[in-house]
C-alpha positions, 0 to 999 in steps of 0.5 A, spaced: 461 481 480 467 481 484 466 480 492 472 481 497 469 475 501 471 470 495 478 474 495 481 473 501 487 469 499 492 470 506 491 472 513 497 474 518 495 473 525 500 478 528 505 483 525 508 489 528 511 491 521 505 493 517 502 498 521 508 502 525 506 503 532 500 498 532 500 490 533 495 488 527 493 482 523 493 483 516 488 480 511 491 479 503 486 480 498 487 477 491 486 481 485 490 488 482 489 492 476 496 494 476 502 489 473 508 493 476 514 488 474 517 489 481 511 487 485 513 482 491 506 479 491 505 476 484 501 471 487 496 476 489 496 479 482 490 475 479 484 475 484 484 467 484 491 465 482 493 458 484 491 459 491 485 457 495 481 463 498 480 463 506 473 463 508 471 470 511 467 468 517 473 464 519 477 470 519 472 474 523 472 468 528 479 468 529 479 476 530 473 476 535 477 471 539 483 476 539 479 482 541 484 486 546 490 483 544 490 486 536 490 493 535 487 493 528 487 490 522 491 492 515 487 490 509 492 489 503 493 486 496 493 486 491 489 492 490 483 492 496 479 498 492 477 494 486 473 490 491 465 492 491 465 489 498 471 492 501 466 497 505 462 492 508 469 488 510 471 495 513 465 496 517 465 489 520 472 489 522 470 496 526 464 493 529 468 488 532 472 494 535 478 494 531 482 500 527 482 499 520 488 500 515 488 499 508 494 499 503 492 502 496 495 504 489 490 510 489 487 508 482 480 508 485 479 515 488 471 515 489 472 508 493 477 511 497 473 518 498 467 514 500 471 510 505 474 516 508 468 520 508 464 514 511 469 514 517 471 506 516 478 508 515 483 509 521 489 509 517 491 509 509 498 507 506 498 509 498 503 507 494 506 512 489 509 509 483 513 514 479 512 521 476 504 521 473 506 522 466 510 515 467 505 511 471 503 507 465 510 505 464 510 502 471 503 500 472 503 496 465 496 498 464 492 505 462 492 509 468 489 516 469 494 521 472 488 525 475 485 519 479 492 518 483 492 526 484 485 525 487 486 520 491 493 523 494 489 529 496 483 525 499 488 522 504 491 528 506 485 532 507 482 527 511 486 528 517 487 520 518 493 517 519 497 516 513 503 515 509 505 515 502 511 510 499 515 509 493 519 503 491 525 506 488 526 502 482 532 504 477 530 505 470 522 506 473 523 511 479 529 517 479 531 523 483 526 527 478 520 523 479 521 523 487 521 530 486 515 531 483 511 526 487 514 530 494 511 536 491 505 533 489 503 531 496 506 537 500 502 537 506 502 529 507 504 526 514 510 522 511 513 519 504 517 513 505 522 511 500 523 503 500 529 500 497 528 495 491 528 488 493 529 483 487 528 476 490 521 475 488 518 479 482 512 479 478 516 480 472 522 475 472 526 480 468 527 484 474 529 478 479 536 479 481 536 486 479 540 491 483 537 497 487 540 504 488 545 505 493 543 505 500 547 512 500 543 515 495 536 513 498 538 516 504 541 523 501 534 523 497 530 523 503 534 528 506 533 533 500 525 531 499 524 533 506 524 540 504 517 538 501 514 533 505 517 529 511 521 523 508 524 517 511 527 510 508 525 503 509 529 497 507 536 499 506 540 493 505 546 496 509 543 499 515 537 499 519 531 504 517 525 506 520 
């Protein structure tokens, strides 16, 4: 049985990017149930991979020394919700006084719903891959589209801080796909369109591939805001929030 305590593959002491508005530490968990070809953390796709795991107690000890300096902890991956000990990890972080955020692909709505209902999360960022009918094409694994929809609904209804985000990759995500996603998450706090960066990808065939023009993402964000507040991130030619 997978254990999150044996799957901590990385730790970033402080970040101002992983949780907008907060100074947070970042815990990276190994293992993901998707195989998105453009994944920018390919070393974390396999639970163990080639990297060494960090002792969880050492991470906790570091965080305990920085109470009052760090606002919260972002747990990312990989996919955190595949780990059976994730609720215990979140509880231990909250016991230390930290706010907790997770990044998820939304494939395990029952886990996500349990965390939200248990009051273990202060924020959630959920990646949306493409229109629901095309999900297997991007995830390269069987995907239950209703699980994705259920996770989105649970997040929106929870009232916790959240954002949905989509890395816009030519050939996998287009304007019509984004329209479907924006309509699906109507009522959400925000949708973020992320520019595709091809420097480091799981599938070598995507290395060096071009993204959409910045101007296209900016224009689409403005149009999609009719359904849900939408902004862009990671544009090449200009700064983006």
